PDB file of N, CA, C and O in Angstrom:
ATOM      1  N   MET A   1       0.722  -1.432  -0.143  1.00  0.00           N
ATOM      2  CA  MET A   1       0.118   0.461   0.018  1.00  0.00           C
ATOM      3  C   MET A   1       1.391   1.662   0.390  1.00  0.00           C
ATOM      4  O   MET A   1       0.989   2.824   0.334  1.00  0.00           O
ATOM      5  N   LEU A   2       2.190   1.560   0.590  1.00  0.00           N
ATOM      6  CA  LEU A   2       2.020   2.278   0.999  1.00  0.00           C
ATOM      7  C   LEU A   2       3.241   2.486  -0.225  1.00  0.00           C
ATOM      8  O   LEU A   2       3.783   3.505   0.202  1.00  0.00           O
ATOM      9  N   GLU A   3       3.755   2.234  -1.096  1.00  0.00           N
ATOM     10  CA  GLU A   3       4.705   1.747  -2.710  1.00  0.00           C
ATOM     11  C   GLU A   3       2.801   2.892  -3.486  1.00  0.00           C
ATOM     12  O   GLU A   3       2.402   3.989  -3.876  1.00  0.00           O
ATOM     13  N   GLN A   4       2.571   2.096  -3.331  1.00  0.00           N
ATOM     14  CA  GLN A   4       1.173   2.784  -4.570  1.00  0.00           C
ATOM     15  C   GLN A   4       0.708   4.117  -3.849  1.00  0.00           C
ATOM     16  O   GLN A   4       0.343   4.990  -4.636  1.00  0.00           O
ATOM     17  N   ILE A   5       0.660   4.386  -2.726  1.00  0.00           N
ATOM     18  CA  ILE A   5       0.459   6.074  -2.182  1.00  0.00           C
ATOM     19  C   ILE A   5       1.611   6.722  -2.692  1.00  0.00           C
ATOM     20  O   ILE A   5       1.528   7.903  -3.027  1.00  0.00           O
ATOM     21  N   ILE A   6       2.728   6.067  -2.799  1.00  0.00           N
ATOM     22  CA  ILE A   6       4.424   7.285  -2.887  1.00  0.00           C
ATOM     23  C   ILE A   6       3.987   7.255  -4.144  1.00  0.00           C
ATOM     24  O   ILE A   6       3.463   8.345  -4.371  1.00  0.00           O
ATOM     25  N   GLU A   7       3.899   6.083  -5.716  1.00  0.00           N
ATOM     26  CA  GLU A   7       4.254   6.312  -6.567  1.00  0.00           C
ATOM     27  C   GLU A   7       2.039   7.396  -7.048  1.00  0.00           C
ATOM     28  O   GLU A   7       1.705   8.331  -7.776  1.00  0.00           O
ATOM     29  N   GLN A   8       1.783   7.074  -6.723  1.00  0.00           N
ATOM     30  CA  GLN A   8      -0.186   8.087  -6.787  1.00  0.00           C
ATOM     31  C   GLN A   8       0.780   9.743  -6.498  1.00  0.00           C
ATOM     32  O   GLN A   8       0.788  10.708  -7.263  1.00  0.00           O
ATOM     33  N   TYR A   9       1.381   9.634  -5.400  1.00  0.00           N
ATOM     34  CA  TYR A   9       1.001  10.911  -4.806  1.00  0.00           C
ATOM     35  C   TYR A   9       3.341  11.307  -5.094  1.00  0.00           C
ATOM     36  O   TYR A   9       4.032  11.231  -4.078  1.00  0.00           O
ATOM     37  N   TYR A  10       3.708  11.487  -5.816  1.00  0.00           N
ATOM     38  CA  TYR A  10       4.871  11.540  -5.641  1.00  0.00           C
ATOM     39  C   TYR A  10       5.481  13.499  -5.244  1.00  0.00           C
ATOM     40  O   TYR A  10       6.623  13.879  -4.987  1.00  0.00           O
ATOM     41  N   GLU A  11       4.953  13.838  -5.287  1.00  0.00           N
ATOM     42  CA  GLU A  11       4.995  15.596  -4.908  1.00  0.00           C
ATOM     43  C   GLU A  11       4.641  15.757  -3.819  1.00  0.00           C
ATOM     44  O   GLU A  11       4.395  16.869  -3.353  1.00  0.00           O
ATOM     45  N   GLU A  12       4.541  14.654  -3.179  1.00  0.00           N
ATOM     46  CA  GLU A  12       4.233  15.247  -0.974  1.00  0.00           C
ATOM     47  C   GLU A  12       5.014  14.107  -0.570  1.00  0.00           C
ATOM     48  O   GLU A  12       5.526  13.153  -1.156  1.00  0.00           O
ATOM     49  N   GLU A  13       4.929  14.571   0.797  1.00  0.00           N
ATOM     50  CA  GLU A  13       6.036  14.260   1.801  1.00  0.00           C
ATOM     51  C   GLU A  13       4.976  13.732   2.844  1.00  0.00           C
ATOM     52  O   GLU A  13       4.163  14.436   3.444  1.00  0.00           O
ATOM     53  N   PHE A  14       5.098  12.651   2.931  1.00  0.00           N
ATOM     54  CA  PHE A  14       4.167  11.280   4.158  1.00  0.00           C
ATOM     55  C   PHE A  14       5.326  11.414   5.385  1.00  0.00           C
ATOM     56  O   PHE A  14       6.543  11.257   5.283  1.00  0.00           O
ATOM     57  N   LEU A  15       4.641  11.709   6.407  1.00  0.00           N
ATOM     58  CA  LEU A  15       5.054  11.078   7.767  1.00  0.00           C
ATOM     59  C   LEU A  15       5.030   9.718   7.968  1.00  0.00           C
ATOM     60  O   LEU A  15       4.087   9.415   8.700  1.00  0.00           O
ATOM     61  N   ILE A  16       5.743   8.695   7.583  1.00  0.00           N
ATOM     62  CA  ILE A  16       5.333   7.135   7.808  1.00  0.00           C
ATOM     63  C   ILE A  16       5.498   6.994   9.782  1.00  0.00           C
ATOM     64  O   ILE A  16       5.897   7.913  10.498  1.00  0.00           O
ATOM     65  N   ALA A  17       5.250   6.196  10.060  1.00  0.00           N
ATOM     66  CA  ALA A  17       4.905   5.687  11.684  1.00  0.00           C
ATOM     67  C   ALA A  17       6.531   3.504  10.535  1.00  0.00           C
ATOM     68  O   ALA A  17       6.340   2.634   9.685  1.00  0.00           O
ATOM     69  N   ASP A  18       7.550   3.876  11.338  1.00  0.00           N
ATOM     70  CA  ASP A  18       8.178   2.388  11.744  1.00  0.00           C
ATOM     71  C   ASP A  18       7.659   1.300  12.180  1.00  0.00           C
ATOM     72  O   ASP A  18       7.326   0.914  13.301  1.00  0.00           O
ATOM     73  N   GLY A  19       7.632   0.851  11.139  1.00  0.00           N
ATOM     74  CA  GLY A  19       7.900  -0.728  11.828  1.00  0.00           C
ATOM     75  C   GLY A  19       5.862  -1.214  11.282  1.00  0.00           C
ATOM     76  O   GLY A  19       5.366  -2.300  11.584  1.00  0.00           O
ATOM     77  N   PHE A  20       5.119  -0.149  10.524  1.00  0.00           N
ATOM     78  CA  PHE A  20       4.070  -0.336  10.802  1.00  0.00           C
ATOM     79  C   PHE A  20       2.981  -0.126   9.197  1.00  0.00           C
ATOM     80  O   PHE A  20       1.800   0.142   8.977  1.00  0.00           O
ATOM     81  N   ASP A  21       4.707  -0.558   8.026  1.00  0.00           N
ATOM     82  CA  ASP A  21       3.637  -0.719   6.085  1.00  0.00           C
ATOM     83  C   ASP A  21       2.799  -0.709   6.282  1.00  0.00           C
ATOM     84  O   ASP A  21       2.132   0.321   6.181  1.00  0.00           O
ATOM     85  N   ASP A  22       1.916  -2.768   7.009  1.00  0.00           N
ATOM     86  CA  ASP A  22       1.369  -2.818   6.750  1.00  0.00           C
ATOM     87  C   ASP A  22      -0.551  -2.754   7.532  1.00  0.00           C
ATOM     88  O   ASP A  22      -1.619  -3.363   7.604  1.00  0.00           O
ATOM     89  N   ALA A  23      -0.013  -1.852   7.830  1.00  0.00           N
ATOM     90  CA  ALA A  23      -1.001  -1.622   8.731  1.00  0.00           C
ATOM     91  C   ALA A  23      -1.829   0.126   8.278  1.00  0.00           C
ATOM     92  O   ALA A  23      -2.483   0.968   8.893  1.00  0.00           O
ATOM     93  N   ILE A  24      -1.350  -0.029   6.992  1.00  0.00           N
ATOM     94  CA  ILE A  24      -2.105   1.252   6.217  1.00  0.00           C
ATOM     95  C   ILE A  24      -2.462   0.886   4.851  1.00  0.00           C
ATOM     96  O   ILE A  24      -2.061   0.281   3.857  1.00  0.00           O
ATOM     97  N   LEU A  25      -4.196   2.117   5.701  1.00  0.00           N
ATOM     98  CA  LEU A  25      -5.829   2.360   5.430  1.00  0.00           C
ATOM     99  C   LEU A  25      -5.403   2.809   3.683  1.00  0.00           C
ATOM    100  O   LEU A  25      -5.527   2.099   2.685  1.00  0.00           O
ATOM    101  N   GLY A  26      -4.833   4.349   3.789  1.00  0.00           N
ATOM    102  CA  GLY A  26      -4.766   4.964   3.206  1.00  0.00           C
ATOM    103  C   GLY A  26      -4.078   5.851   2.961  1.00  0.00           C
ATOM    104  O   GLY A  26      -2.853   5.761   2.874  1.00  0.00           O
ATOM    105  N   VAL A  27      -5.102   7.446   2.716  1.00  0.00           N
ATOM    106  CA  VAL A  27      -4.158   8.665   2.893  1.00  0.00           C
ATOM    107  C   VAL A  27      -6.069   9.474   3.047  1.00  0.00           C
ATOM    108  O   VAL A  27      -7.110   8.836   2.886  1.00  0.00           O
ATOM    109  N   GLU A  28      -5.986  10.587   3.301  1.00  0.00           N
ATOM    110  CA  GLU A  28      -6.675  11.784   3.934  1.00  0.00           C
ATOM    111  C   GLU A  28      -6.113  12.803   3.044  1.00  0.00           C
ATOM    112  O   GLU A  28      -5.230  13.576   3.417  1.00  0.00           O
ATOM    113  N   GLU A  29      -6.513  12.807   2.120  1.00  0.00           N
ATOM    114  CA  GLU A  29      -6.808  13.423   0.851  1.00  0.00           C
ATOM    115  C   GLU A  29      -6.768  15.267   0.991  1.00  0.00           C
ATOM    116  O   GLU A  29      -6.694  15.902  -0.061  1.00  0.00           O
ATOM    117  N   ASN A  30      -6.810  15.860   2.042  1.00  0.00           N
ATOM    118  CA  ASN A  30      -6.842  17.168   2.780  1.00  0.00           C
ATOM    119  C   ASN A  30      -5.936  17.535   3.029  1.00  0.00           C
ATOM    120  O   ASN A  30      -5.480  18.565   2.533  1.00  0.00           O
ATOM    121  N   SER A  31      -4.990  16.406   4.405  1.00  0.00           N
ATOM    122  CA  SER A  31      -4.368  16.736   5.081  1.00  0.00           C
ATOM    123  C   SER A  31      -3.255  16.505   3.924  1.00  0.00           C
ATOM    124  O   SER A  31      -2.317  17.146   3.449  1.00  0.00           O
ATOM    125  N   MET A  32      -3.861  15.252   3.728  1.00  0.00           N
ATOM    126  CA  MET A  32      -2.547  14.617   3.267  1.00  0.00           C
ATOM    127  C   MET A  32      -1.407  13.591   4.277  1.00  0.00           C
ATOM    128  O   MET A  32      -0.227  13.674   4.618  1.00  0.00           O
ATOM    129  N   ARG A  33      -2.156  12.955   4.418  1.00  0.00           N
ATOM    130  CA  ARG A  33      -1.398  12.751   5.957  1.00  0.00           C
ATOM    131  C   ARG A  33      -1.561  10.982   6.214  1.00  0.00           C
ATOM    132  O   ARG A  33      -2.748  10.690   6.359  1.00  0.00           O
ATOM    133  N   ILE A  34      -0.671   9.841   6.292  1.00  0.00           N
ATOM    134  CA  ILE A  34      -0.884   8.504   5.685  1.00  0.00           C
ATOM    135  C   ILE A  34      -2.505   7.983   7.123  1.00  0.00           C
ATOM    136  O   ILE A  34      -2.645   8.792   8.040  1.00  0.00           O
ATOM    137  N   ILE A  35      -3.263   7.004   7.112  1.00  0.00           N
ATOM    138  CA  ILE A  35      -4.356   6.163   8.134  1.00  0.00           C
ATOM    139  C   ILE A  35      -3.682   5.277   7.790  1.00  0.00           C
ATOM    140  O   ILE A  35      -2.996   4.874   6.850  1.00  0.00           O
ATOM    141  N   TYR A  36      -4.311   4.833   9.616  1.00  0.00           N
ATOM    142  CA  TYR A  36      -3.734   3.347  10.079  1.00  0.00           C
ATOM    143  C   TYR A  36      -4.291   3.082  10.419  1.00  0.00           C
ATOM    144  O   TYR A  36      -5.345   3.712  10.513  1.00  0.00           O
ATOM    145  N   SER A  37      -4.128   2.023  10.872  1.00  0.00           N
ATOM    146  CA  SER A  37      -5.888   0.872  11.432  1.00  0.00           C
ATOM    147  C   SER A  37      -4.746   0.735  12.380  1.00  0.00           C
ATOM    148  O   SER A  37      -3.570   0.407  12.224  1.00  0.00           O
ATOM    149  N   VAL A  38      -5.686   1.203  13.743  1.00  0.00           N
ATOM    150  CA  VAL A  38      -4.780   1.009  14.892  1.00  0.00           C
ATOM    151  C   VAL A  38      -5.221  -0.385  15.261  1.00  0.00           C
ATOM    152  O   VAL A  38      -4.891  -0.543  16.436  1.00  0.00           O
ATOM    153  N   SER A  39      -5.853  -1.538  14.773  1.00  0.00           N
ATOM    154  CA  SER A  39      -6.175  -3.301  15.019  1.00  0.00           C
ATOM    155  C   SER A  39      -5.019  -3.886  14.024  1.00  0.00           C
ATOM    156  O   SER A  39      -4.590  -5.024  14.217  1.00  0.00           O
ATOM    157  N   LYS A  40      -4.435  -2.925  12.752  1.00  0.00           N
ATOM    158  CA  LYS A  40      -3.004  -3.849  12.647  1.00  0.00           C
ATOM    159  C   LYS A  40      -2.331  -3.566  13.268  1.00  0.00           C
ATOM    160  O   LYS A  40      -1.591  -4.546  13.354  1.00  0.00           O
ATOM    161  N   CYS A  41      -1.763  -2.426  14.209  1.00  0.00           N
ATOM    162  CA  CYS A  41      -0.417  -1.547  14.415  1.00  0.00           C
ATOM    163  C   CYS A  41      -0.652  -2.501  15.638  1.00  0.00           C
ATOM    164  O   CYS A  41       0.347  -3.094  16.045  1.00  0.00           O
ATOM    165  N   LEU A  42      -1.564  -2.673  16.126  1.00  0.00           N
ATOM    166  CA  LEU A  42      -1.748  -3.971  17.497  1.00  0.00           C
ATOM    167  C   LEU A  42      -1.210  -5.336  16.881  1.00  0.00           C
ATOM    168  O   LEU A  42      -0.328  -5.923  17.508  1.00  0.00           O
ATOM    169  N   GLU A  43      -1.641  -5.825  15.810  1.00  0.00           N
ATOM    170  CA  GLU A  43      -1.369  -6.948  15.702  1.00  0.00           C
ATOM    171  C   GLU A  43       0.296  -6.896  15.439  1.00  0.00           C
ATOM    172  O   GLU A  43       1.287  -7.545  15.773  1.00  0.00           O
ATOM    173  N   ILE A  44       0.045  -5.992  14.819  1.00  0.00           N
ATOM    174  CA  ILE A  44       1.920  -6.263  13.981  1.00  0.00           C
ATOM    175  C   ILE A  44       2.836  -6.209  16.014  1.00  0.00           C
ATOM    176  O   ILE A  44       3.477  -7.233  16.249  1.00  0.00           O
ATOM    177  N   LEU A  45       2.830  -5.505  16.787  1.00  0.00           N
ATOM    178  CA  LEU A  45       2.958  -5.041  17.928  1.00  0.00           C
ATOM    179  C   LEU A  45       3.620  -7.169  18.912  1.00  0.00           C
ATOM    180  O   LEU A  45       4.472  -7.736  19.596  1.00  0.00           O
ATOM    181  N   GLN A  46       2.466  -7.313  18.228  1.00  0.00           N
ATOM    182  CA  GLN A  46       1.611  -8.386  19.639  1.00  0.00           C
ATOM    183  C   GLN A  46       2.351  -9.941  19.092  1.00  0.00           C
ATOM    184  O   GLN A  46       2.507 -11.041  19.622  1.00  0.00           O
ATOM    185  N   LYS A  47       2.751  -9.231  17.501  1.00  0.00           N
ATOM    186  CA  LYS A  47       3.874 -10.499  17.045  1.00  0.00           C
ATOM    187  C   LYS A  47       4.982 -10.371  17.300  1.00  0.00           C
ATOM    188  O   LYS A  47       5.635 -11.410  17.397  1.00  0.00           O
ATOM    189  N   GLU A  48       5.778  -8.869  17.551  1.00  0.00           N
ATOM    190  CA  GLU A  48       6.320  -8.588  18.945  1.00  0.00           C
ATOM    191  C   GLU A  48       6.881  -9.268  19.692  1.00  0.00           C
ATOM    192  O   GLU A  48       8.110  -9.332  19.700  1.00  0.00           O
ATOM    193  N   ASP A  49       6.003 -10.044  20.627  1.00  0.00           N
ATOM    194  CA  ASP A  49       5.931 -10.878  21.448  1.00  0.00           C
ATOM    195  C   ASP A  49       5.469  -9.757  22.248  1.00  0.00           C
ATOM    196  O   ASP A  49       6.138  -9.443  23.232  1.00  0.00           O
ATOM    197  N   MET A  50       4.341  -9.066  21.936  1.00  0.00           N
ATOM    198  CA  MET A  50       3.831  -8.523  23.182  1.00  0.00           C
ATOM    199  C   MET A  50       2.583  -8.761  23.297  1.00  0.00           C
ATOM    200  O   MET A  50       1.847  -9.050  22.353  1.00  0.00           O
ATOM    201  N   SER A  51       2.060  -8.602  25.115  1.00  0.00           N
ATOM    202  CA  SER A  51       0.456  -9.268  25.005  1.00  0.00           C
ATOM    203  C   SER A  51       0.035  -7.644  24.134  1.00  0.00           C
ATOM    204  O   SER A  51       0.458  -6.606  23.624  1.00  0.00           O
ATOM    205  N   TYR A  52      -0.988  -8.377  24.447  1.00  0.00           N
ATOM    206  CA  TYR A  52      -2.412  -7.111  23.881  1.00  0.00           C
ATOM    207  C   TYR A  52      -2.133  -6.328  24.675  1.00  0.00           C
ATOM    208  O   TYR A  52      -2.146  -5.156  24.299  1.00  0.00           O
ATOM    209  N   GLU A  53      -1.820  -6.577  25.890  1.00  0.00           N
ATOM    210  CA  GLU A  53      -2.411  -5.516  27.613  1.00  0.00           C
ATOM    211  C   GLU A  53      -0.720  -4.583  26.824  1.00  0.00           C
ATOM    212  O   GLU A  53      -0.942  -3.421  26.482  1.00  0.00           O
ATOM    213  N   ASP A  54       0.330  -4.945  26.661  1.00  0.00           N
ATOM    214  CA  ASP A  54       1.739  -4.276  26.667  1.00  0.00           C
ATOM    215  C   ASP A  54       1.365  -3.225  25.123  1.00  0.00           C
ATOM    216  O   ASP A  54       1.864  -2.101  25.062  1.00  0.00           O
ATOM    217  N   ALA A  55       0.678  -3.622  24.245  1.00  0.00           N
ATOM    218  CA  ALA A  55       1.016  -3.550  23.086  1.00  0.00           C
ATOM    219  C   ALA A  55       0.125  -2.263  23.020  1.00  0.00           C
ATOM    220  O   ALA A  55       0.462  -1.163  22.583  1.00  0.00           O
ATOM    221  N   MET A  56      -1.006  -2.609  23.511  1.00  0.00           N
ATOM    222  CA  MET A  56      -2.180  -1.480  23.979  1.00  0.00           C
ATOM    223  C   MET A  56      -0.855  -0.296  24.743  1.00  0.00           C
ATOM    224  O   MET A  56      -0.319  -0.174  23.642  1.00  0.00           O
ATOM    225  N   GLU A  57      -0.283   0.282  25.335  1.00  0.00           N
ATOM    226  CA  GLU A  57      -0.561   0.379  25.748  1.00  0.00           C
ATOM    227  C   GLU A  57       1.697   0.896  25.494  1.00  0.00           C
ATOM    228  O   GLU A  57       2.258   1.827  26.073  1.00  0.00           O
ATOM    229  N   HIS A  58       2.194   0.154  24.753  1.00  0.00           N
ATOM    230  CA  HIS A  58       3.208   1.164  24.308  1.00  0.00           C
ATOM    231  C   HIS A  58       2.553   1.561  22.976  1.00  0.00           C
ATOM    232  O   HIS A  58       3.225   2.452  22.456  1.00  0.00           O
ATOM    233  N   PHE A  59       1.575   1.251  22.299  1.00  0.00           N
ATOM    234  CA  PHE A  59       0.806   1.700  21.458  1.00  0.00           C
ATOM    235  C   PHE A  59      -0.118   3.507  22.032  1.00  0.00           C
ATOM    236  O   PHE A  59      -0.033   4.587  21.448  1.00  0.00           O
ATOM    237  N   THR A  60      -0.759   3.234  23.080  1.00  0.00           N
ATOM    238  CA  THR A  60      -0.986   4.571  22.977  1.00  0.00           C
ATOM    239  C   THR A  60       0.232   5.659  23.343  1.00  0.00           C
ATOM    240  O   THR A  60       0.366   6.809  22.923  1.00  0.00           O
ATOM    241  N   TYR A  61       1.170   4.816  24.374  1.00  0.00           N
ATOM    242  CA  TYR A  61       1.895   6.063  24.599  1.00  0.00           C
ATOM    243  C   TYR A  61       3.558   6.485  23.902  1.00  0.00           C
ATOM    244  O   TYR A  61       4.514   7.211  24.172  1.00  0.00           O
ATOM    245  N   ASN A  62       3.107   5.448  22.810  1.00  0.00           N
ATOM    246  CA  ASN A  62       4.905   5.421  22.420  1.00  0.00           C
ATOM    247  C   ASN A  62       4.412   6.227  20.690  1.00  0.00           C
ATOM    248  O   ASN A  62       4.947   7.118  20.031  1.00  0.00           O
ATOM    249  N   VAL A  63       3.489   5.597  20.521  1.00  0.00           N
ATOM    250  CA  VAL A  63       3.199   6.337  18.568  1.00  0.00           C
ATOM    251  C   VAL A  63       2.138   6.815  18.350  1.00  0.00           C
ATOM    252  O   VAL A  63       2.202   7.782  17.590  1.00  0.00           O
ATOM    253  N   SER A  64       0.722   6.442  18.845  1.00  0.00           N
ATOM    254  CA  SER A  64      -0.417   7.083  18.515  1.00  0.00           C
ATOM    255  C   SER A  64      -0.520   8.302  19.899  1.00  0.00           C
ATOM    256  O   SER A  64      -1.339   9.188  19.657  1.00  0.00           O
ATOM    257  N   GLY A  65       0.048   8.406  20.985  1.00  0.00           N
ATOM    258  CA  GLY A  65       0.679   9.932  21.363  1.00  0.00           C
ATOM    259  C   GLY A  65       1.907  10.552  21.773  1.00  0.00           C
ATOM    260  O   GLY A  65       2.495  11.169  22.662  1.00  0.00           O
ATOM    261  N   ALA A  66       1.975   9.978  20.480  1.00  0.00           N
ATOM    262  CA  ALA A  66       3.356  12.089  20.281  1.00  0.00           C
ATOM    263  C   ALA A  66       2.480  12.153  19.052  1.00  0.00           C
ATOM    264  O   ALA A  66       2.039  11.225  18.374  1.00  0.00           O
ATOM    265  N   TYR A  67       2.333  13.410  18.923  1.00  0.00           N
ATOM    266  CA  TYR A  67       2.542  15.148  18.279  1.00  0.00           C
ATOM    267  C   TYR A  67       3.802  14.871  17.394  1.00  0.00           C
ATOM    268  O   TYR A  67       4.684  14.295  18.032  1.00  0.00           O
ATOM    269  N   VAL A  68       4.259  15.252  15.481  1.00  0.00           N
ATOM    270  CA  VAL A  68       5.350  14.812  15.275  1.00  0.00           C
ATOM    271  C   VAL A  68       4.747  16.258  14.717  1.00  0.00           C
ATOM    272  O   VAL A  68       5.425  16.980  15.448  1.00  0.00           O
ATOM    273  N   GLY A  69       4.310  16.766  14.290  1.00  0.00           N
ATOM    274  CA  GLY A  69       3.453  17.768  13.325  1.00  0.00           C
ATOM    275  C   GLY A  69       2.410  17.777  12.045  1.00  0.00           C
ATOM    276  O   GLY A  69       2.509  16.785  11.324  1.00  0.00           O
ATOM    277  N   ASP A  70       1.356  18.827  11.635  1.00  0.00           N
ATOM    278  CA  ASP A  70       1.230  18.769  10.456  1.00  0.00           C
ATOM    279  C   ASP A  70       0.783  16.746  10.337  1.00  0.00           C
ATOM    280  O   ASP A  70      -0.173  15.978  10.439  1.00  0.00           O
ATOM    281  N   LYS A  71       1.865  16.754  10.136  1.00  0.00           N
ATOM    282  CA  LYS A  71       1.970  14.939   9.117  1.00  0.00           C
ATOM    283  C   LYS A  71       1.515  14.186   9.658  1.00  0.00           C
ATOM    284  O   LYS A  71       0.900  13.245   9.157  1.00  0.00           O
ATOM    285  N   THR A  72       1.729  14.432  11.129  1.00  0.00           N
ATOM    286  CA  THR A  72       0.984  13.680  12.235  1.00  0.00           C
ATOM    287  C   THR A  72       0.404  12.082  11.539  1.00  0.00           C
ATOM    288  O   THR A  72       0.095  12.480  10.415  1.00  0.00           O
ATOM    289  N   PRO A  73       0.204  11.132  11.537  1.00  0.00           N
ATOM    290  CA  PRO A  73      -0.054  10.203  11.267  1.00  0.00           C
ATOM    291  C   PRO A  73      -1.335  10.230  11.590  1.00  0.00           C
ATOM    292  O   PRO A  73      -1.329  10.076  12.812  1.00  0.00           O
ATOM    293  N   ILE A  74      -2.745  10.363  11.134  1.00  0.00           N
ATOM    294  CA  ILE A  74      -4.639   9.950  11.160  1.00  0.00           C
ATOM    295  C   ILE A  74      -4.368   8.101  11.714  1.00  0.00           C
ATOM    296  O   ILE A  74      -3.936   7.210  10.982  1.00  0.00           O
ATOM    297  N   TRP A  75      -4.717   7.977  12.960  1.00  0.00           N
ATOM    298  CA  TRP A  75      -5.203   6.168  14.141  1.00  0.00           C
ATOM    299  C   TRP A  75      -6.309   6.670  13.615  1.00  0.00           C
ATOM    300  O   TRP A  75      -6.930   7.733  13.616  1.00  0.00           O
ATOM    301  N   CYS A  76      -6.451   4.559  12.723  1.00  0.00           N
ATOM    302  CA  CYS A  76      -8.214   5.057  12.911  1.00  0.00           C
ATOM    303  C   CYS A  76      -7.984   3.802  13.881  1.00  0.00           C
ATOM    304  O   CYS A  76      -7.142   2.914  13.749  1.00  0.00           O
ATOM    305  N   TRP A  77      -9.218   3.996  15.174  1.00  0.00           N
ATOM    306  CA  TRP A  77      -9.871   3.331  15.812  1.00  0.00           C
ATOM    307  C   TRP A  77     -10.784   2.385  15.391  1.00  0.00           C
ATOM    308  O   TRP A  77     -11.998   2.528  15.542  1.00  0.00           O
ATOM    309  N   ASP A  78     -10.332   1.546  14.937  1.00  0.00           N
ATOM    310  CA  ASP A  78     -11.198   0.162  13.433  1.00  0.00           C
ATOM    311  C   ASP A  78     -11.513  -1.135  14.931  1.00  0.00           C
ATOM    312  O   ASP A  78     -12.184  -2.036  14.427  1.00  0.00           O
ATOM    313  N   ASN A  79     -11.304  -1.399  16.164  1.00  0.00           N
ATOM    314  CA  ASN A  79     -11.307  -1.834  16.378  1.00  0.00           C
ATOM    315  C   ASN A  79     -12.362  -2.059  18.169  1.00  0.00           C
ATOM    316  O   ASN A  79     -12.183  -2.323  19.358  1.00  0.00           O
ATOM    317  N   PHE A  80     -13.356  -1.746  17.256  1.00  0.00           N
ATOM    318  CA  PHE A  80     -14.753  -1.858  18.620  1.00  0.00           C
ATOM    319  C   PHE A  80     -15.500  -3.071  17.416  1.00  0.00           C
ATOM    320  O   PHE A  80     -16.569  -3.623  17.678  1.00  0.00           O
TER     321      PHE A  80
END
């Protein structure tokens, strides 16, 4: 998905969350920010030998809780 986004929007700069390429859902075209699936991010963290609780804590504190400017990714809470 990331390669397709970069190819389609070759003039844009995106902020990419390291290690979560497989969790990309798409792009929000008004702000040109990458949209990530939270449930997929948590699955990726659990594959790294984290429990669900540890993955959630790590994700909310270290990943989604970080504001890194106007291109901060959008985190889609799709795990309901």
